[in-house]
C-alpha positions as CSV (number, residue, x, y, z in Angstrom):
1,X,-190.4,150.2,-234.4
2,X,-187.4,152.0,-232.9
3,X,-188.1,154.6,-229.7
4,X,-188.5,158.3,-230.8
5,X,-185.9,160.6,-230.0
6,X,-187.8,162.2,-226.8
7,X,-188.1,158.1,-224.8
8,X,-184.4,157.7,-225.6
9,X,-183.8,161.2,-223.8
10,X,-185.7,159.8,-221.0
11,X,-184.6,157.2,-221.3
12,X,-181.1,158.2,-220.0
13,X,-177.6,156.6,-221.5
14,X,-178.2,153.2,-219.9
15,X,-180.9,152.2,-221.4
16,X,-180.0,153.9,-224.9
17,X,-176.8,151.5,-224.9
18,X,-179.6,148.8,-224.8
19,X,-181.5,150.2,-227.2
20,X,-179.0,150.5,-229.6
21,X,-177.6,147.0,-229.4
22,X,-178.1,145.1,-232.5
23,X,-178.3,140.9,-231.4
24,X,-177.8,138.6,-234.1
25,X,-181.4,138.0,-234.0
26,X,-182.2,141.5,-234.6
27,X,-180.0,142.3,-237.6
28,X,-181.7,139.6,-240.0
29,X,-185.0,141.6,-238.7
30,X,-183.4,144.4,-239.7
31,X,-181.8,143.1,-242.9
32,X,-185.1,141.7,-243.7
33,X,-186.9,145.2,-243.1
34,X,-184.6,146.8,-245.2
35,X,-186.0,144.4,-248.2
36,X,-189.4,144.5,-247.6
37,X,-189.8,147.9,-249.3
38,X,-188.1,151.7,-250.4
39,X,-190.4,153.1,-247.4
40,X,-188.6,150.9,-244.9
41,X,-185.5,151.5,-246.1
42,X,-186.3,155.4,-245.8
43,X,-187.9,154.8,-242.5
44,X,-185.1,153.2,-240.9
45,X,-182.1,155.5,-242.5
46,X,-184.2,158.2,-241.1
47,X,-184.1,156.3,-237.9
48,X,-180.5,155.8,-237.8
49,X,-179.7,159.2,-238.5
50,X,-181.7,160.6,-235.5
51,X,-180.0,157.9,-233.4
52,X,-176.5,158.8,-234.7
53,X,-177.5,162.5,-234.3
54,X,-179.0,162.2,-230.8
55,X,-175.8,160.2,-230.0
56,X,-173.7,162.8,-231.0
57,X,-175.2,165.9,-229.0
58,X,-175.1,163.7,-225.6
59,X,-171.5,163.6,-226.1
60,X,-171.0,167.0,-226.0
61,X,-173.6,168.3,-223.1
């Protein structure tokens, strides 16, 4: 599971970088999750959208 926006906010910038890191092993798991069901695709897309919005808002704070 991905951390919720509140946990990402509390983690701070250094931890945010670790959270967003996509290693080779994580990328394989990510691809398997995308293929497993349409619901996973929607959940992952929504999580990525929130992460991108969150990161974008941090750049202007």
